[in-house]
C-alpha positions as CSV (number, residue, x, y, z in Angstrom):
1,X,2.8,-31.0,5.5
2,X,4.0,-29.1,8.5
3,X,7.2,-30.9,8.7
4,X,7.8,-30.1,4.8
5,X,7.0,-26.5,5.6
6,X,9.3,-26.3,8.5
7,X,12.0,-28.0,6.5
8,X,11.7,-25.4,3.7
9,X,12.0,-22.6,6.3
10,X,15.3,-24.1,7.7
11,X,16.8,-24.3,4.3
12,X,15.8,-20.5,3.7
13,X,17.3,-19.9,6.9
14,X,20.6,-21.6,6.3
15,X,20.8,-19.7,3.0
16,X,20.6,-16.4,4.5
17,X,23.0,-17.4,7.3
18,X,25.5,-18.4,4.8
19,X,25.0,-15.3,2.8
20,X,25.7,-13.1,5.8
21,X,28.7,-15.5,6.8
22,X,30.5,-15.0,3.3
23,X,29.9,-11.1,3.5
24,X,30.8,-10.7,7.1
25,X,34.1,-12.8,6.7
26,X,36.9,-9.9,7.2
27,X,39.0,-9.9,4.2
28,X,42.2,-7.8,4.0
29,X,43.2,-8.5,0.5
30,X,42.3,-5.4,-1.7
31,X,43.3,-4.0,-4.9
32,X,42.7,-0.9,-7.1
33,X,42.3,-1.0,-10.8
34,X,42.6,1.5,-13.5
35,X,41.1,1.0,-16.9
36,X,40.8,2.6,-20.5
37,X,39.4,1.4,-23.7
38,X,37.4,2.0,-26.5
39,X,33.4,1.5,-26.7
40,X,31.7,0.4,-30.0
41,X,28.0,1.4,-29.1
42,X,24.9,0.4,-31.2
43,X,21.7,2.4,-30.5
44,X,18.7,0.5,-31.5
45,X,15.6,2.3,-32.2
46,X,12.3,0.6,-32.5
47,X,8.7,1.7,-33.3
48,X,5.7,0.8,-31.6
49,X,5.6,-2.3,-34.0
50,X,9.0,-3.5,-32.7
51,X,10.7,-2.6,-35.9
52,X,14.2,-1.5,-35.9
53,X,14.6,2.0,-37.6
54,X,17.3,1.5,-40.2
55,X,20.2,4.0,-41.1
56,X,21.8,3.7,-37.4
57,X,25.4,2.7,-37.3
58,X,27.8,2.1,-34.6
59,X,29.9,4.6,-33.5
60,X,33.4,4.8,-31.2
61,X,33.9,6.3,-28.1
62,X,36.3,6.1,-24.9
63,X,35.7,4.4,-21.7
64,X,37.6,5.2,-18.5
65,X,37.2,3.6,-14.9
66,X,38.8,3.0,-11.3
67,X,37.7,0.1,-9.4
68,X,38.0,-1.0,-6.0
69,X,37.9,-4.9,-5.4
70,X,38.2,-7.3,-2.2
71,X,38.2,-10.8,-1.9
72,X,35.1,-12.3,-1.0
73,X,37.1,-14.8,1.3
74,X,40.7,-14.2,2.0
75,X,42.0,-17.5,2.4
76,X,45.4,-16.3,3.9
77,X,43.6,-14.1,6.4
78,X,41.8,-17.2,7.8
79,X,45.3,-18.4,9.3
80,X,45.7,-15.1,11.5
81,X,42.0,-14.8,12.7
82,X,39.8,-16.9,15.2
83,X,36.0,-16.3,14.9
84,X,32.9,-18.6,14.4
85,X,33.4,-17.5,10.6
86,X,36.9,-18.3,10.4
87,X,36.4,-21.7,12.4
88,X,33.9,-22.6,9.8
89,X,36.0,-21.9,6.7
90,X,38.8,-23.8,8.1
91,X,36.6,-26.8,8.5
92,X,35.5,-26.5,5.0
93,X,38.7,-25.7,3.0
94,X,37.3,-26.8,-0.3
95,X,34.5,-23.8,0.0
96,X,37.0,-21.3,1.4
97,X,39.2,-22.1,-1.8
98,X,36.5,-21.6,-4.2
99,X,35.1,-18.8,-2.6
100,X,38.5,-17.4,-2.5
101,X,38.7,-16.9,-6.4
102,X,35.9,-14.3,-6.3
103,X,36.1,-10.7,-5.8
104,X,33.4,-8.2,-5.3
105,X,34.3,-4.7,-6.7
106,X,32.8,-1.4,-7.3
107,X,33.8,0.6,-10.0
108,X,33.3,4.4,-10.8
109,X,33.3,4.9,-14.9
110,X,33.0,7.4,-17.6
111,X,31.7,5.9,-20.9
112,X,31.3,7.8,-24.1
113,X,28.0,6.0,-26.2
114,X,28.4,7.5,-29.7
115,X,26.3,6.3,-32.9
116,X,26.2,7.7,-36.4
117,X,23.8,7.4,-39.2
118,X,21.8,9.0,-42.2
119,X,18.2,9.1,-43.4
120,X,16.9,10.5,-46.8
121,X,20.2,11.6,-47.7
122,X,20.8,13.6,-44.0
123,X,23.6,12.6,-42.0
124,X,23.2,12.8,-38.3
125,X,25.2,11.5,-35.0
126,X,24.8,11.1,-31.4
127,X,27.8,12.1,-29.1
128,X,27.4,11.4,-25.2
129,X,29.2,11.1,-21.8
130,X,27.7,9.0,-19.1
131,X,29.1,8.9,-15.6
132,X,28.4,5.8,-13.7
133,X,28.9,3.3,-10.9
134,X,29.1,-0.5,-11.4
135,X,28.9,-3.1,-8.7
136,X,30.4,-6.5,-9.8
137,X,31.4,-10.2,-9.0
138,X,34.5,-11.4,-10.5
139,X,35.9,-14.8,-10.9
140,X,39.8,-15.7,-11.1
141,X,41.5,-18.7,-12.3
142,X,45.1,-18.9,-12.5
143,X,46.5,-20.2,-15.7
144,X,50.4,-20.1,-15.8
145,X,53.2,-18.2,-14.3
146,X,51.0,-15.2,-13.0
147,X,48.7,-15.3,-15.8
148,X,45.1,-15.5,-15.0
149,X,41.7,-15.7,-16.5
150,X,39.1,-13.3,-15.3
151,X,35.2,-13.5,-15.9
152,X,32.9,-10.6,-14.3
153,X,29.4,-10.0,-14.1
154,X,28.4,-6.3,-13.7
155,X,25.3,-4.0,-13.4
156,X,25.8,-0.3,-14.2
157,X,24.0,2.7,-13.2
158,X,24.7,6.0,-15.5
159,X,23.4,9.3,-15.9
160,X,24.1,11.4,-18.7
161,X,26.5,14.6,-18.1
162,X,26.8,15.7,-21.6
163,X,25.1,14.9,-24.8
164,X,24.7,16.5,-28.4
165,X,22.6,15.2,-31.6
166,X,24.0,16.7,-35.0
167,X,21.4,16.9,-37.8
168,X,21.0,19.3,-40.7
169,X,23.9,21.2,-39.8
170,X,22.6,21.8,-36.2
171,X,23.4,20.4,-32.7
172,X,20.5,19.4,-30.4
173,X,21.1,19.0,-26.8
174,X,20.5,15.6,-25.5
175,X,20.3,16.4,-21.5
176,X,16.5,17.2,-22.0
177,X,15.6,14.2,-24.1
178,X,13.8,11.6,-22.3
179,X,15.3,8.9,-24.1
180,X,18.9,10.0,-22.8
181,X,18.4,11.7,-19.5
182,X,17.5,9.9,-16.4
183,X,19.1,6.7,-15.2
184,X,20.4,4.4,-17.7
185,X,20.7,1.0,-16.4
186,X,23.0,-1.6,-18.2
187,X,23.7,-5.3,-17.4
188,X,26.6,-7.3,-18.8
189,X,30.0,-9.3,-18.5
190,X,33.8,-8.7,-19.1
191,X,36.0,-11.5,-20.1
192,X,39.9,-11.0,-20.1
193,X,43.4,-12.0,-19.1
194,X,45.5,-10.6,-16.4
195,X,49.4,-10.8,-15.9
196,X,51.5,-10.1,-12.8
197,X,54.6,-8.0,-13.4
198,X,55.7,-7.6,-9.8
199,X,54.6,-8.4,-6.4
200,X,52.0,-5.6,-6.3
201,X,51.5,-4.7,-9.8
202,X,49.4,-6.7,-12.8
203,X,48.3,-5.5,-16.2
204,X,45.4,-6.6,-18.1
205,X,43.3,-6.9,-21.3
206,X,39.6,-7.4,-21.6
207,X,36.4,-7.5,-23.6
208,X,33.5,-6.2,-21.9
209,X,29.8,-6.2,-23.1
210,X,26.9,-4.1,-21.5
211,X,23.2,-3.7,-22.8
212,X,20.4,-1.8,-21.8
213,X,18.3,-3.5,-18.8
214,X,15.2,-1.6,-20.4
215,X,14.3,0.8,-23.3
216,X,13.4,4.0,-23.2
217,X,10.3,5.3,-24.9
218,X,9.3,8.7,-26.6
219,X,7.3,9.6,-29.3
220,X,6.5,6.1,-30.5
221,X,10.1,4.8,-30.7
222,X,11.9,2.7,-28.2
223,X,16.0,3.1,-27.5
224,X,18.4,0.5,-26.2
225,X,22.0,0.7,-26.1
226,X,24.6,-2.0,-26.6
227,X,28.1,-1.6,-26.2
228,X,31.2,-3.8,-26.9
229,X,34.4,-2.5,-25.4
230,X,38.3,-3.3,-25.1
231,X,39.7,-2.3,-22.0
232,X,43.3,-2.4,-20.9
233,X,44.0,-1.8,-17.1
234,X,46.5,-1.7,-14.4
235,X,46.1,-3.4,-10.8
236,X,47.9,-2.2,-7.7
237,X,47.4,-4.7,-4.8
238,X,49.1,-2.9,-1.6
239,X,51.3,-5.3,0.3
240,X,50.0,-6.6,3.6
241,X,51.3,-4.9,6.9
């Protein structure tokens, strides 16, 4: 029994050591991306019985972002350095090659999450602007002649900076609405294609999907947000010195 516990503890320490090993490798490959596109957003209002309120339709808005990325493991830099981490990856080239396909990133974004609807012949709409930050992990697989497939997992932490609800020919400020103010957490993914057009520049097109991690409650209703986005981007990777 004690041998089993010791073995489990050693496995846990090994996993922690490998994690910090991966993160601590000095990666020099970095890039900046600017993206812009369109959000198609659905507001999902549910009552206490879990029934979705009808009449709300998806609305469109804009998405803008700037992102900084670095390789998780820069395989080309391994040839220029000497350290325990570098020696480890040089001894395990398959692992280094696999991890070299991953980037970690941090994105600053501005999203417009809008919706429209009607109830009892009364039309209304929601117009919002959220500013947020998104950490992400991206996997890139080269396809053909500078064309690559990219898949990204992301978490987005946002806060509303402007919002209005239009109903009965009146505008209501959403900044003080408990279902819209505070922190909005979303989780999602992005899938797209990237094409190199020069040594330092690439263009991309991607589909992004993000949904509320938890709903917000007020007056017996629960609000969740789902956004589907088409984004176009330009990526700059500075040349190594």
